[in-house]
PyMOL Python script that loads the backbone (N, CA, C, O; Angstrom):
from pymol import cmd

cmd.read_pdbstr("""\
ATOM      1  N   UNK A   1     -27.897  19.019  55.596  1.00  0.00           N
ATOM      2  CA  UNK A   1     -27.155  17.943  54.965  1.00  0.00           C
ATOM      3  C   UNK A   1     -26.930  18.271  53.492  1.00  0.00           C
ATOM      4  O   UNK A   1     -27.771  17.966  52.646  1.00  0.00           O
ATOM      5  N   UNK A   2     -25.825  18.874  53.200  1.00  0.00           N
ATOM      6  CA  UNK A   2     -25.560  19.257  51.811  1.00  0.00           C
ATOM      7  C   UNK A   2     -24.409  18.460  51.205  1.00  0.00           C
ATOM      8  O   UNK A   2     -23.750  18.934  50.281  1.00  0.00           O
ATOM      9  N   UNK A   3     -24.166  17.276  51.706  1.00  0.00           N
ATOM     10  CA  UNK A   3     -23.069  16.472  51.184  1.00  0.00           C
ATOM     11  C   UNK A   3     -23.472  15.779  49.887  1.00  0.00           C
ATOM     12  O   UNK A   3     -22.696  15.773  48.931  1.00  0.00           O
ATOM     13  N   UNK A   4     -24.642  15.206  49.834  1.00  0.00           N
ATOM     14  CA  UNK A   4     -25.092  14.487  48.643  1.00  0.00           C
ATOM     15  C   UNK A   4     -25.876  15.437  47.743  1.00  0.00           C
ATOM     16  O   UNK A   4     -26.776  16.134  48.211  1.00  0.00           O
ATOM     17  N   UNK A   5     -25.536  15.469  46.447  1.00  0.00           N
ATOM     18  CA  UNK A   5     -26.294  16.341  45.552  1.00  0.00           C
ATOM     19  C   UNK A   5     -27.706  15.810  45.327  1.00  0.00           C
ATOM     20  O   UNK A   5     -27.914  14.603  45.205  1.00  0.00           O
ATOM     21  N   UNK A   6     -28.669  16.720  45.274  1.00  0.00           N
ATOM     22  CA  UNK A   6     -30.056  16.310  45.055  1.00  0.00           C
ATOM     23  C   UNK A   6     -30.328  16.033  43.580  1.00  0.00           C
ATOM     24  O   UNK A   6     -31.088  15.124  43.248  1.00  0.00           O
ATOM     25  N   UNK A   7     -29.706  16.819  42.690  1.00  0.00           N
ATOM     26  CA  UNK A   7     -29.940  16.667  41.251  1.00  0.00           C
ATOM     27  C   UNK A   7     -28.615  16.494  40.524  1.00  0.00           C
ATOM     28  O   UNK A   7     -27.559  16.896  41.013  1.00  0.00           O
ATOM     29  N   UNK A   8     -28.696  15.884  39.338  1.00  0.00           N
ATOM     30  CA  UNK A   8     -27.514  15.665  38.528  1.00  0.00           C
ATOM     31  C   UNK A   8     -27.163  16.950  37.773  1.00  0.00           C
ATOM     32  O   UNK A   8     -28.036  17.608  37.207  1.00  0.00           O
ATOM     33  N   UNK A   9     -25.873  17.293  37.776  1.00  0.00           N
ATOM     34  CA  UNK A   9     -25.421  18.433  36.984  1.00  0.00           C
ATOM     35  C   UNK A   9     -25.038  17.938  35.595  1.00  0.00           C
ATOM     36  O   UNK A   9     -24.510  16.836  35.452  1.00  0.00           O
ATOM     37  N   UNK A  10     -25.295  18.731  34.590  1.00  0.00           N
ATOM     38  CA  UNK A  10     -24.971  18.349  33.222  1.00  0.00           C
ATOM     39  C   UNK A  10     -23.457  18.336  33.017  1.00  0.00           C
ATOM     40  O   UNK A  10     -22.707  18.888  33.821  1.00  0.00           O
ATOM     41  N   UNK A  11     -23.021  17.702  31.936  1.00  0.00           N
ATOM     42  CA  UNK A  11     -21.596  17.649  31.636  1.00  0.00           C
ATOM     43  C   UNK A  11     -21.043  19.048  31.376  1.00  0.00           C
ATOM     44  O   UNK A  11     -19.916  19.351  31.768  1.00  0.00           O
ATOM     45  N   UNK A  12     -21.818  19.892  30.728  1.00  0.00           N
ATOM     46  CA  UNK A  12     -21.357  21.255  30.446  1.00  0.00           C
ATOM     47  C   UNK A  12     -21.168  22.043  31.737  1.00  0.00           C
ATOM     48  O   UNK A  12     -20.192  22.780  31.878  1.00  0.00           O
ATOM     49  N   UNK A  13     -22.076  21.895  32.659  1.00  0.00           N
ATOM     50  CA  UNK A  13     -21.969  22.603  33.926  1.00  0.00           C
ATOM     51  C   UNK A  13     -20.795  22.081  34.749  1.00  0.00           C
ATOM     52  O   UNK A  13     -20.076  22.856  35.379  1.00  0.00           O
ATOM     53  N   UNK A  14     -20.605  20.762  34.739  1.00  0.00           N
ATOM     54  CA  UNK A  14     -19.479  20.156  35.452  1.00  0.00           C
ATOM     55  C   UNK A  14     -18.155  20.604  34.836  1.00  0.00           C
ATOM     56  O   UNK A  14     -17.231  20.972  35.562  1.00  0.00           O
ATOM     57  N   UNK A  15     -18.055  20.576  33.515  1.00  0.00           N
ATOM     58  CA  UNK A  15     -16.801  20.909  32.848  1.00  0.00           C
ATOM     59  C   UNK A  15     -16.492  22.398  32.921  1.00  0.00           C
ATOM     60  O   UNK A  15     -15.325  22.785  32.987  1.00  0.00           O
ATOM     61  N   UNK A  16     -17.523  23.238  32.909  1.00  0.00           N
ATOM     62  CA  UNK A  16     -17.263  24.669  33.028  1.00  0.00           C
ATOM     63  C   UNK A  16     -16.789  25.004  34.439  1.00  0.00           C
ATOM     64  O   UNK A  16     -16.047  25.967  34.629  1.00  0.00           O
ATOM     65  N   UNK A  17     -17.203  24.233  35.410  1.00  0.00           N
ATOM     66  CA  UNK A  17     -16.715  24.419  36.776  1.00  0.00           C
ATOM     67  C   UNK A  17     -15.231  24.064  36.864  1.00  0.00           C
ATOM     68  O   UNK A  17     -14.493  24.690  37.625  1.00  0.00           O
ATOM     69  N   UNK A  18     -14.788  23.071  36.099  1.00  0.00           N
ATOM     70  CA  UNK A  18     -13.398  22.626  36.124  1.00  0.00           C
ATOM     71  C   UNK A  18     -12.519  23.372  35.124  1.00  0.00           C
ATOM     72  O   UNK A  18     -11.345  23.031  34.977  1.00  0.00           O
ATOM     73  N   UNK A  19     -13.044  24.366  34.444  1.00  0.00           N
ATOM     74  CA  UNK A  19     -12.297  25.048  33.384  1.00  0.00           C
ATOM     75  C   UNK A  19     -11.079  25.790  33.923  1.00  0.00           C
ATOM     76  O   UNK A  19     -10.120  26.003  33.182  1.00  0.00           O
ATOM     77  N   UNK A  20     -11.091  26.185  35.178  1.00  0.00           N
ATOM     78  CA  UNK A  20      -9.996  26.975  35.722  1.00  0.00           C
ATOM     79  C   UNK A  20      -8.977  26.119  36.461  1.00  0.00           C
ATOM     80  O   UNK A  20      -8.069  26.670  37.083  1.00  0.00           O
ATOM     81  N   UNK A  21      -9.088  24.812  36.420  1.00  0.00           N
ATOM     82  CA  UNK A  21      -8.122  23.935  37.065  1.00  0.00           C
ATOM     83  C   UNK A  21      -6.979  23.708  36.100  1.00  0.00           C
ATOM     84  O   UNK A  21      -6.958  22.690  35.407  1.00  0.00           O
ATOM     85  N   UNK A  22      -6.035  24.618  36.033  1.00  0.00           N
ATOM     86  CA  UNK A  22      -4.932  24.405  35.122  1.00  0.00           C
ATOM     87  C   UNK A  22      -3.607  24.407  35.865  1.00  0.00           C
ATOM     88  O   UNK A  22      -3.464  25.011  36.928  1.00  0.00           O
ATOM     89  N   UNK A  23      -2.674  23.734  35.293  1.00  0.00           N
ATOM     90  CA  UNK A  23      -1.351  23.658  35.892  1.00  0.00           C
ATOM     91  C   UNK A  23      -0.582  24.932  35.573  1.00  0.00           C
ATOM     92  O   UNK A  23      -0.742  25.507  34.497  1.00  0.00           O
ATOM     93  N   UNK A  24       0.244  25.366  36.500  1.00  0.00           N
ATOM     94  CA  UNK A  24       1.121  26.502  36.263  1.00  0.00           C
ATOM     95  C   UNK A  24       2.562  26.050  36.458  1.00  0.00           C
ATOM     96  O   UNK A  24       2.850  25.194  37.295  1.00  0.00           O
ATOM     97  N   UNK A  25       3.444  26.623  35.691  1.00  0.00           N
ATOM     98  CA  UNK A  25       4.860  26.288  35.815  1.00  0.00           C
ATOM     99  C   UNK A  25       5.389  26.842  37.133  1.00  0.00           C
ATOM    100  O   UNK A  25       5.007  27.940  37.538  1.00  0.00           O
ATOM    101  N   UNK A  26       6.265  26.096  37.807  1.00  0.00           N
ATOM    102  CA  UNK A  26       6.787  26.597  39.079  1.00  0.00           C
ATOM    103  C   UNK A  26       7.667  27.822  38.861  1.00  0.00           C
ATOM    104  O   UNK A  26       8.370  27.919  37.855  1.00  0.00           O
ATOM    105  N   UNK A  27       7.624  28.750  39.800  1.00  0.00           N
ATOM    106  CA  UNK A  27       8.449  29.947  39.730  1.00  0.00           C
ATOM    107  C   UNK A  27       9.873  29.581  40.113  1.00  0.00           C
ATOM    108  O   UNK A  27      10.105  28.963  41.152  1.00  0.00           O
ATOM    109  N   UNK A  28      10.821  29.963  39.276  1.00  0.00           N
ATOM    110  CA  UNK A  28      12.222  29.667  39.534  1.00  0.00           C
ATOM    111  C   UNK A  28      13.015  30.966  39.589  1.00  0.00           C
ATOM    112  O   UNK A  28      12.770  31.885  38.807  1.00  0.00           O
ATOM    113  N   UNK A  29      13.959  31.038  40.509  1.00  0.00           N
ATOM    114  CA  UNK A  29      14.849  32.185  40.644  1.00  0.00           C
ATOM    115  C   UNK A  29      16.287  31.672  40.653  1.00  0.00           C
ATOM    116  O   UNK A  29      16.531  30.489  40.890  1.00  0.00           O
ATOM    117  N   UNK A  30      17.237  32.573  40.393  1.00  0.00           N
ATOM    118  CA  UNK A  30      18.645  32.195  40.427  1.00  0.00           C
ATOM    119  C   UNK A  30      19.151  32.221  41.859  1.00  0.00           C
ATOM    120  O   UNK A  30      18.806  33.111  42.637  1.00  0.00           O
ATOM    121  N   UNK A  31      19.960  31.249  42.193  1.00  0.00           N
ATOM    122  CA  UNK A  31      20.591  31.204  43.513  1.00  0.00           C
ATOM    123  C   UNK A  31      21.568  32.369  43.615  1.00  0.00           C
ATOM    124  O   UNK A  31      22.318  32.627  42.674  1.00  0.00           O
ATOM    125  N   UNK A  32      21.569  33.072  44.735  1.00  0.00           N
ATOM    126  CA  UNK A  32      22.439  34.231  44.898  1.00  0.00           C
ATOM    127  C   UNK A  32      23.909  33.835  45.070  1.00  0.00           C
ATOM    128  O   UNK A  32      24.802  34.665  44.902  1.00  0.00           O
ATOM    129  N   UNK A  33      24.155  32.575  45.403  1.00  0.00           N
ATOM    130  CA  UNK A  33      25.532  32.139  45.628  1.00  0.00           C
ATOM    131  C   UNK A  33      26.137  31.461  44.399  1.00  0.00           C
ATOM    132  O   UNK A  33      27.243  31.805  43.982  1.00  0.00           O
ATOM    133  N   UNK A  34      25.400  30.475  43.804  1.00  0.00           N
ATOM    134  CA  UNK A  34      25.975  29.717  42.687  1.00  0.00           C
ATOM    135  C   UNK A  34      25.308  30.017  41.350  1.00  0.00           C
ATOM    136  O   UNK A  34      25.859  29.670  40.305  1.00  0.00           O
ATOM    137  N   UNK A  35      24.132  30.656  41.354  1.00  0.00           N
ATOM    138  CA  UNK A  35      23.472  31.014  40.104  1.00  0.00           C
ATOM    139  C   UNK A  35      22.592  29.925  39.516  1.00  0.00           C
ATOM    140  O   UNK A  35      22.048  30.107  38.426  1.00  0.00           O
ATOM    141  N   UNK A  36      22.436  28.808  40.195  1.00  0.00           N
ATOM    142  CA  UNK A  36      21.573  27.732  39.692  1.00  0.00           C
ATOM    143  C   UNK A  36      20.107  28.105  39.912  1.00  0.00           C
ATOM    144  O   UNK A  36      19.784  28.877  40.815  1.00  0.00           O
ATOM    145  N   UNK A  37      19.218  27.546  39.071  1.00  0.00           N
ATOM    146  CA  UNK A  37      17.796  27.810  39.225  1.00  0.00           C
ATOM    147  C   UNK A  37      17.245  27.026  40.409  1.00  0.00           C
ATOM    148  O   UNK A  37      17.545  25.844  40.580  1.00  0.00           O
ATOM    149  N   UNK A  38      16.443  27.691  41.215  1.00  0.00           N
ATOM    150  CA  UNK A  38      15.867  27.060  42.401  1.00  0.00           C
ATOM    151  C   UNK A  38      14.513  27.696  42.671  1.00  0.00           C
ATOM    152  O   UNK A  38      14.211  28.768  42.145  1.00  0.00           O
ATOM    153  N   UNK A  39      13.699  27.042  43.485  1.00  0.00           N
ATOM    154  CA  UNK A  39      12.430  27.614  43.888  1.00  0.00           C
ATOM    155  C   UNK A  39      12.691  28.653  44.978  1.00  0.00           C
ATOM    156  O   UNK A  39      13.569  28.456  45.818  1.00  0.00           O
ATOM    157  N   UNK A  40      11.940  29.757  44.975  1.00  0.00           N
ATOM    158  CA  UNK A  40      12.210  30.800  45.963  1.00  0.00           C
ATOM    159  C   UNK A  40      11.900  30.355  47.392  1.00  0.00           C
ATOM    160  O   UNK A  40      11.006  29.540  47.623  1.00  0.00           O
ATOM    161  N   UNK A  41      12.641  30.897  48.330  1.00  0.00           N
ATOM    162  CA  UNK A  41      12.480  30.645  49.765  1.00  0.00           C
ATOM    163  C   UNK A  41      12.741  29.185  50.125  1.00  0.00           C
ATOM    164  O   UNK A  41      12.116  28.646  51.038  1.00  0.00           O
ATOM    165  N   UNK A  42      13.666  28.545  49.407  1.00  0.00           N
ATOM    166  CA  UNK A  42      14.046  27.168  49.700  1.00  0.00           C
ATOM    167  C   UNK A  42      15.566  27.042  49.597  1.00  0.00           C
ATOM    168  O   UNK A  42      16.220  27.882  48.979  1.00  0.00           O
ATOM    169  N   UNK A  43      16.118  26.011  50.193  1.00  0.00           N
ATOM    170  CA  UNK A  43      17.554  25.770  50.131  1.00  0.00           C
ATOM    171  C   UNK A  43      17.910  25.336  48.716  1.00  0.00           C
ATOM    172  O   UNK A  43      17.202  24.532  48.110  1.00  0.00           O
ATOM    173  N   UNK A  44      19.009  25.870  48.193  1.00  0.00           N
ATOM    174  CA  UNK A  44      19.472  25.517  46.851  1.00  0.00           C
ATOM    175  C   UNK A  44      19.962  24.071  46.858  1.00  0.00           C
ATOM    176  O   UNK A  44      20.738  23.673  47.727  1.00  0.00           O
ATOM    177  N   UNK A  45      19.498  23.286  45.876  1.00  0.00           N
ATOM    178  CA  UNK A  45      19.913  21.883  45.808  1.00  0.00           C
ATOM    179  C   UNK A  45      21.328  21.741  45.270  1.00  0.00           C
ATOM    180  O   UNK A  45      21.990  20.736  45.531  1.00  0.00           O
ATOM    181  N   UNK A  46      21.804  22.739  44.518  1.00  0.00           N
ATOM    182  CA  UNK A  46      23.132  22.645  43.916  1.00  0.00           C
ATOM    183  C   UNK A  46      24.242  22.916  44.941  1.00  0.00           C
ATOM    184  O   UNK A  46      25.206  22.155  45.025  1.00  0.00           O
ATOM    185  N   UNK A  47      24.107  24.002  45.719  1.00  0.00           N
ATOM    186  CA  UNK A  47      25.186  24.362  46.645  1.00  0.00           C
ATOM    187  C   UNK A  47      24.796  24.235  48.113  1.00  0.00           C
ATOM    188  O   UNK A  47      25.668  24.296  48.980  1.00  0.00           O
ATOM    189  N   UNK A  48      23.511  24.060  48.417  1.00  0.00           N
ATOM    190  CA  UNK A  48      23.078  23.866  49.801  1.00  0.00           C
ATOM    191  C   UNK A  48      23.031  25.138  50.619  1.00  0.00           C
ATOM    192  O   UNK A  48      23.125  25.091  51.846  1.00  0.00           O
ATOM    193  N   UNK A  49      22.886  26.286  49.950  1.00  0.00           N
ATOM    194  CA  UNK A  49      22.862  27.546  50.685  1.00  0.00           C
ATOM    195  C   UNK A  49      21.476  28.168  50.618  1.00  0.00           C
ATOM    196  O   UNK A  49      20.681  27.877  49.725  1.00  0.00           O
ATOM    197  N   UNK A  50      21.212  29.039  51.600  1.00  0.00           N
ATOM    198  CA  UNK A  50      19.975  29.816  51.637  1.00  0.00           C
ATOM    199  C   UNK A  50      20.331  31.195  52.141  1.00  0.00           C
ATOM    200  O   UNK A  50      20.918  31.330  53.215  1.00  0.00           O
ATOM    201  N   UNK A  51      19.987  32.217  51.386  1.00  0.00           N
ATOM    202  CA  UNK A  51      20.263  33.612  51.750  1.00  0.00           C
ATOM    203  C   UNK A  51      21.766  33.834  51.955  1.00  0.00           C
ATOM    204  O   UNK A  51      22.185  34.481  52.915  1.00  0.00           O
ATOM    205  N   UNK A  52      22.561  33.289  51.038  1.00  0.00           N
ATOM    206  CA  UNK A  52      24.032  33.399  51.021  1.00  0.00           C
ATOM    207  C   UNK A  52      24.708  32.748  52.221  1.00  0.00           C
ATOM    208  O   UNK A  52      25.872  33.039  52.494  1.00  0.00           O
ATOM    209  N   UNK A  53      24.019  31.883  52.938  1.00  0.00           N
ATOM    210  CA  UNK A  53      24.604  31.151  54.057  1.00  0.00           C
ATOM    211  C   UNK A  53      24.517  29.665  53.756  1.00  0.00           C
ATOM    212  O   UNK A  53      23.495  29.201  53.251  1.00  0.00           O
ATOM    213  N   UNK A  54      25.556  28.917  54.051  1.00  0.00           N
ATOM    214  CA  UNK A  54      25.552  27.478  53.807  1.00  0.00           C
ATOM    215  C   UNK A  54      24.756  26.792  54.905  1.00  0.00           C
ATOM    216  O   UNK A  54      25.107  26.855  56.083  1.00  0.00           O
ATOM    217  N   UNK A  55      23.680  26.137  54.496  1.00  0.00           N
ATOM    218  CA  UNK A  55      22.789  25.468  55.449  1.00  0.00           C
ATOM    219  C   UNK A  55      23.137  23.987  55.531  1.00  0.00           C
ATOM    220  O   UNK A  55      23.279  23.431  56.620  1.00  0.00           O
ATOM    221  N   UNK A  56      23.273  23.357  54.373  1.00  0.00           N
ATOM    222  CA  UNK A  56      23.621  21.935  54.339  1.00  0.00           C
ATOM    223  C   UNK A  56      24.874  21.777  53.481  1.00  0.00           C
ATOM    224  O   UNK A  56      25.158  22.615  52.626  1.00  0.00           O
ATOM    225  N   UNK A  57      25.613  20.708  53.712  1.00  0.00           N
ATOM    226  CA  UNK A  57      26.797  20.464  52.891  1.00  0.00           C
ATOM    227  C   UNK A  57      26.371  19.816  51.605  1.00  0.00           C
ATOM    228  O   UNK A  57      25.657  18.813  51.622  1.00  0.00           O
ATOM    229  N   UNK A  58      26.798  20.371  50.482  1.00  0.00           N
ATOM    230  CA  UNK A  58      26.459  19.833  49.167  1.00  0.00           C
ATOM    231  C   UNK A  58      27.297  18.612  48.883  1.00  0.00           C
ATOM    232  O   UNK A  58      28.486  18.569  49.200  1.00  0.00           O
ATOM    233  N   UNK A  59      26.662  17.605  48.273  1.00  0.00           N
ATOM    234  CA  UNK A  59      27.369  16.363  47.992  1.00  0.00           C
ATOM    235  C   UNK A  59      27.800  16.286  46.564  1.00  0.00           C
ATOM    236  O   UNK A  59      28.412  15.299  46.156  1.00  0.00           O
TER     237      UNK A  59
END
""", "prot")
cmd.dss("prot")
cmd.show_as("cartoon", "prot")
cmd.util.cbc("prot")
cmd.orient("prot")
């Protein structure tokens, strides 16, 4: 049963454990069809294409 901690961890130990929890900026690439910035391996929100093929109709 290792769910409940037996002893209290100090604030320094707790905070040093959380030191590597940092946010990273999302990776953005240019769309091969329209040149807008988009997340890789996803449908472009500007033109609705993926891998130079139109997947959805852009509104």
